[in-house]
N, C-alpha and C positions, 0 to 999 in steps of 0.2 A: 601465546599470541602477543606479539609486541604492539603496544599502543601506537597509533599513528596520529600525527598532528593534523587535525581536520579543522579548517577555518571556515565557518559558515557566515561570514560577513561579506557584504558586497564590497568589491574593491573600490577604493576612493575615486579612481579615475572614471569608473562607470557611473558612480553616483554623481560626481561633478558634471559629467557630460549630460546625464539625464536631467539634472536640475537646470543646466544651461539651456538645453534644448526645450525643456518644458516652459521655461520663461519666454522663449522666443516664439512659442506657439506655431510650430512647423505645420506643414500640410499633411494630408492623409498619408502619402507615401513615405514622407520623412518619419512619421510616427511608426509606420510599419518597419522601416529600417532600424529605428531605435529599438523597437521591440526585439527584432532579430539579433541585433548586437548584444542586447542584454541577455537574451536566451543563450547565445554562444558563450558569453562570459560566465554564466552560471554553469553551463555544461563543462567548462574547463575545470571547475572545482570538483566535479564528480570523482570520487575515488572508487575504482572498481575493486570488488572483493577478491581475495586470493582464492585459489582452488579449494583450500581447506575450509575457508569461511563459507564459500558457496555451497559445498557439500553439507556443512553443518546447518546452514540456514534451510537448505532443502529438506534435510531430515527432520528438523523441527517442524516445518510446515506439514510434512507428510504425517508425522505422528499426531499433530494437532487435528488434522482432517480425519484421521482414523478414529481418534477419541470422540470427536464431534459426531461422526457417523454412528458410532456405537451408542452414544447418548440419544440421538434422535431415533434410532431404531428401537432402543429400549422404551422410550416414551411412546412410540407408535404402537408397539405391542402391548404396553401397559394400558394405554387409553383404549385400544381396541378390545382388550379383555374386559375393561370396566364397562364399555358400551354394550358388549355382548352380555355381560352380567345383568345390566340394568334393563336392556330392551329385548333380550332373548336368552338363549341357552349358552352359558359360558363353555360347556363341554364341546359345543359345535365350533368354537373358535380355535382354529389350529394355528400353532406357531410355525 
């Protein structure tokens, strides 16, 4: 996987425009417009993953979820057995 140059810094023109417009104290709709322009500028910086990266990330998430499900299930059965042992007949607790 070749490294990609990703710059996570606000572009100078957007920052300059924001400072200039902030100093002018524009109205409500002008501030909304500034917000939308800044959002669009940030969205232009987004780097979409390649198909290989996307499959890799998806598999990592699925494996993590399966491991966490197994862990929670193990804790549930373990605590259930302990509760049955303390408050009742552990032989009656079926896995």
